[in-house]
N, C-alpha and C positions, 0 to 999 in steps of 0.2 A: 710191643716191639722192644728189643733190647736197648739199653741205654749205656753208652760208653763215655767215660770222662777222659779226655786227653789232657795230660799234665806235663808241664815243662817249665823248669826254672830257666829264665832267658836273660842272657847277657851276650849279645851278638852284634856283629857288624851289619849295617843295614843291607848291604848287597847280598849277604848270605841269608839274613832273616827274611828278606823278600821272597826268596826261592822256597824257603821252609814253609812260610805261611801260604803261598800259592799251592804248595803240595798238599797241605791240610785241606784247603778249600776244594781240591779236586778228588778227594777220597769218595769212592762210591758208597752210598748208604742205602742198602737194600733191606738188610735184616736188622738194622740198628739205627739209632740216631746219635749224633755226636754233640757233646758239650765240651767246653774248654776251660782249663784253669791254668793261667800263666802267672808265675812269680817273676816280677820285673826287677831283675838284678842288673840294671842297665844304666850306663852313664852317657849314652849317645842319644841326643834328642831326636834324630831322624829315625832311630829304631823304635823309640817310644811312640812316635807318630804312627809308624807302621802297625804297631800293636793296637793302638787306639782305633785305627781304621778297620782292622780285622774284627775287633770287639763290637763295632757297630753293625756288622753283617752276620755275626754268629753268636749263638748262646755262649757267653764267655765271661768268666770272672777274672778280673785283674787284681793281683795282690801285690801291694808295694811293701817290701820287707822293712821291718823296723831297723834292721842293722844296715848301716851305710855300706854301699858297694865297696869291695876291696879292689883297689887298682892294681894289685900285683899280679893278677891273672893275665898272661900274655899269650897270644897265638901268633906264630910267625910262619914263615915258609919252611921251617924245619919240623917243628912239632908244637904241641901245646904244653906250656910250662905251668904246672900246678904247684901251689903251695899247700901245705897240710891244712892251713886254716880255710882255704877255699874248699877243700874236699869236704870237711865236716859242716861247713856252711851249706853246701849243696845238699848234704845228707839231711840237714834240718828242713830245708825247703821241700825235699821230696816227701819227708814224713808229714809235712803240713798238707801236701796234696793227697796223701793216703787218707788222712783224716777227712778231707773234703769228700773223697769217694765213699767213705763209710757213712758219713752224715747224709749224703745224698742218696744212699742205698743204690748205687750204680751196679749194674751187672758186671762191668769190666772197668778197669783203669788201664789206660795206655800211656806209659811213659815214653816220650820221644825227645831226643836231643834236638836243639834248634839249628843244627848244621846238617840235617838229613833231608833228603828229598825222597818221598815215598811213592811207590806204584799205587795207582788209584784202587787196586783190588786188595791192598795190604790188609786192612782191618777185616774185611769179609773173609779172607783166607785164614787169618789168625783165629778168628772166632770159630770157623768151620773145623779147625784142628782140635778143638775141645780139650785144651790143656790148661792147667791152672796158672802156670807161669811159663810164658812162651815168648822168646825174642824173635823178631824178624831180622834175618841176617843182612849184614853189609860188610864190605871188604875195604880195608884201608892200608895204605903205605904209611906205617907209623913213623918211618924215617924216609927221606926222599929216595934213597937208592935201595930200599928194602922191597921185597915182594909183597903184594897185597895179602893181608891176613884178616881173619874174621874177628868180630867183637865177642865171640864165644870161645870157650876153652874147655879142656877136659877136667883139670883139677888145679888146686893150689892157686898161685898167683896168676900164671898164664901158661900152664903146661898144656901142650897141644898133642899129647899122646898118652895112651894107657900104660900104666906100669903098676905092678903089684907093690904093696907096702915095703916088702923086704927084697924085691926083685932088683938085681943088678943087670943092667943092659949096656951094650957098647954104644958109642956115639952113632955108629952106622945103623944099628937097630933102632935107636931113638929117631933118627931121621926117617927111616923107613916107616915107622909107626905114625910119625907126624904127617908124612906125605899121604898116608892112607886116610887119616882123619880129614885132612884138607880136601882130598879128592872126593870123599864122601859128601862133604858140605857143598861141593859143586853140583851135586845131583839133587834136583828138586825133591823135597821130602820133609819129614819131621823127625828130628833126632834128639835123643836125650844127651845133655851136656852137663858139665860140672860148674860152669860159670857163664854169666851173660850180663848184658846191660844195654843201655842207651836207646833201645827201641823195643820195649817189652810190654806185652799184654798180660794183665793180672786179673784173674777171675774173682768173683765175689767170694767164692769158697776160700780162696787164699787171703783175701782182704779180711775175712772173719777171723783169721789167725793173727798172731802177734808178729806179723812181718814188719820190718823196719830197716832203715838204712843207717841207723846209729852204730857207732863203733862198738864192737865186741871187745871188751877190755883186755882179754888174753889172746887176741889174734892180731898179728902185726902186719897183715896184708895191706898193701897200699890201695886206696880207693874205696868209696862207699858202696859200689856195686858188689865188691867181693864180700863185704860184711853182710850185705843183704842176702847174697846167695848162700853163704854158710848158715845164716840164721834160718833161711827158708827150708833148706834141706834138713836141718836139725829139727824143724817143726813137722817133718814128714812130707813136705812138698817136693815134687820133682821138677827139674829145670829142663826145658826143651828149646830147640831152635827150629824155625820154619824157613826153608830155603827156596820156596816157590817164587817169591817176588823180591829179590834183593833190593834194598834201598841204595841210594847213591849218597856217598858221604862227601860233603864239601869240607874236607879237613884243612885245606889251605885255599887261599884266594885263587891260586892257579888252577884249582879244581872247578871253578865256576864255569868255564867254557864247556865242560862236559855235561852240564845239566841239560842243554838243548838236545844233545844226542840221546841222553837217557829218556827224556820225555818223548822223543820221537819213537823210541822203541816201545814205550808204554802205550802209545796211541795206535800202534800197528793193527790194521784191520785184517782179519783172517789169520790163518796159521802162518807163523814165521818160518821161512825156509832159510836156514843158515848154511851158507857155503863153508865147508871146512877143507882146508887145503895146506899141503906142504910144498914149498917152492925152493929151488936152489939153482942159481945161475940160468934163469929162463929168458933172459933178455932177447936172445936171438932165436928162440924156439917158438912155442905155440901159446905162451901165456897171454899175450894180448888178445888173440882170437878167442881163447877159452873164457876170459873174463868178460869180453864184449858180448859173448853169447849168454853166459850165465847171468849177467846183470838184467836180462829180460825177465827173469822169474824169481831170482833170490831177493830176500829182504835185507840181509846183512851178511857179513863174512868174517871168518876167523882164519887168518893165514899165518903160518909159521915160515919165516924166511930162514932157512937152515944155512946161515953163514955164507950168503951169496957175496961175490966180489964184483958184481956188475950192477945194473940198474933194475934188478928184479923188484926190489921193494918199492922203488919210485913208480914203476909201471903199475903195481897193485894200487897205490894211492891215486895215481892219475886216472885209471879206468874206473875205479870205484869211488871217486871223489864225492859223489852225492849219495852214497850208500854207507850206512854205519859199518866201519871196518875196524876190527881189532887185529893189529899187525904186530907180531912178536918177532924180534930179530935175534937169532942165536948168534953168539960171538964165535962159537966153534961148532963144526958140523957133527951131528949125531947119526948121520946116515949109515955108518958102518955097523951101528947097532940099531936097526930099524925099529924094534919094539920100544926103545926109549923115546925115539922121535914120535912114533904114533901115539904113545901114551901121553906125551906132552900135548900133541894136537888134540886128543880127546879131552883132556882136562881143561885146556883153554877154551875149547868149544862149549863144553858144559857150563863154563863160568858165565856165559852170556845168556843162560837160561833159554835156549832155543825151543821152538815147538817141533821142528824137524831138522835133522842134521843130514845134509847132503855132502858126502865125501867124494870129491873129485881130485884127480891128479892134474898137474898143470899141462897135460897133453891130451885131455879127454873132453870131448865136446858132444853134447846131445844134438840130435838132428833138429832142424829148424822148428818143427811144430812143438818143441818143448816150451816155447814162449807162452803158449796157451794151455798145453796139457799139464804142465807141472803143477800149477796152482789147483787145477781140478783134482789131481791125485792127492795133494796135501789136504784138501778139504774132505776127503773120504773118511768118515768116522770108523769105518770097518777095516782100517788098515793101520798096523803099527810099524810095518816095514815094507819098503817097495823094492822089488827085484827087477833088474833090467839085464839085457844082453849087451855084452861088450864086443865090438868088432875091431880086430887088430888091423889097422890100415897099413898096407905095405907101400902105398904111394897115395897121392891125393884122390885117386879115383877107384882104387881097388883094395879089398881086404883079403887077407890070407885065410885059406880054408883047407886044412889037411889034418892028419892024425895028431900033429903036434900043436896046431894052431886052430882050435875049435871052440874058443871061449864063447863065441856067438851062438853056440848051440845050447847054452846053459844060462839060466837066470841066476843072478847073484845080487845080494843086497848092496845098494849104493846110497840108500836114504832110509833113515829110521826115525821114528817118533821118539822124542825125549819124554819118557814116562817116569812119574814120581816113583822113587824106590827102585829104579832099574838096577839089577845086579849084572855084573860083567866080570870077565876074566880074560886077560891077554894071553895069547899064545907066545910064550917067551922064546922067540926065535930072533936071531940076529938079522936074518933076511926073510922076506916073504911071511911076515907075521900076520898080515891082513890089515886092511884099512880100518876095520872095526874090531873090537874085542868080541869074545863069545858072549852072546846075549840070549836070554829067554824070550822068544818071539811067539806070540800066540796068534796074531792076525797078520799074516804075510800076504802080500798081493803082487802078482806079476803084471808088469806093464809092457805093452808092445812098443813103447818108446825106446829107440835104439841109441846106443852110445858109441861114438867113434873114438878109437884110441890111436893117436898119431905118434906114439913113442917109437914105433918101428918104421915110420913112413919114409925115412931117408937112409940111404946106405951108410953114411957116416955115423948116424945114430945107432944103427945095428952093430956096426963095428965097435963103437964105444961101449955098448951094453955087453957085447960078448967079452970084451976085455975086462969089464968091471966084474962080471959074474965069475970069470976065471980067477980074478984077484980076490974077491970077497967070499966065494963059495967054490973053491977048486975041486972039492970032492962031491959037489952037488948034494950036500947034506940038507939044504933047505929048499932045493928045487928039483927039477926033472932033467937029468943029464942029457937024454936024447933031445929034449927041447932046446937046451943050451947049444948042443952041437948043430942043431938045424937052423940057428939064427942066420948064418951066413950062406944058406943054400943059394945056389946060382939060379935055379929055375923052380921057385916055389909055385904052388897052385894058388892062383889068384882069381877072385870073383869081383866083377864090377859092382860098385856101390850105386844104388838107386835111391835118391832122396824121397822121403814121404810115403814109403810103402806101408 
């Protein structure tokens, strides 16, 4: 069986260290066995006690450094404040751990920072990826008001986009390339990168080379991980990141409450069905009914509140209070450019690493038997996408059925499996771009479970939509003019809805 040495220089607050050590204890060990090597650079007695208790229960070597701990390293609610002396002290500690791995003839060395919480399948997944130097991804707000960013990068100090050596690009192009890189990392897979750190598996083949965290004297990059990466690539090794099981980073003490939700997601039994939804000013419409129905079969939710000015967001939090919810509140609406909004929805949904993505609008409700049928559908290994029929309800008891309103005669995808390496491309349209991007689907399955769409069920809603389409798409560039014109028909052809057919 493979042997893996987990190495970590540790100087940590006890509240955070406790979660880190519990995370290590929960790692699944099927194809390997774990041993631990900690360098205790710690001045807090309670943290020392936690390490001693851990060492009693696990194969663990505790190293007390000869150098006295430097009291200048400070973590606060803004960021971590590093002094240069701290950086190279840590580099020395990490090189000591590398030597321990070499001396012990370990198959792998796994460096992991002591403020991370790992998914139990992390090491199994990293080993299965068969790379010499491979980081497990995590995302961090490096500053409180900053968007979460990864601990891996493309080049140099922390460049997050590709650029040729002599290539000149605009700021807009740089942002476009950076967004493409970040969106790629949201998709479960293994990708080559230019820099990494903090949660890294290193193979014996790499350990047999002269890898090190020591400073390269003619390189001025900040941080020992960057010098490690430059040296490794110069030695002919390649750097990769695995994004299947993102770790949780307790960068600030205020991140501690999120550990429970992260662990809940890790323990989820069966496929996760993640509800993905965009909402805007839904307080007096169907949102409450939609979420109360969906909560019977979803495991978690990602919802974009597109600049509502009513209680829409509060309703989402209320109805889904005991279900993991990622709620993003846009400060200004993106609806006039729908592809931008749907792309945001897609990226945020992928960020929670779902098994299945169920995309519903805030006025769409599956018939009642979805409570039992949906989980059966998600458990089918022979399906990568699930197709359903959508019925446009013209009131509470009838749906419309004529030449312009016949969606219920066709099966369309509303639920897709999140597959590693999934390639996609958005239809760049301001309206009617689709709820999903274009995807390569090999195993599609039709379901007889029906979906009711209440967006047209009230006269006032039909009048508002007719007005909105006239405003946003007056020439019917993105839609069907005859259907637009038929929205306000006085005597449409209606069919009574029967539940449970």
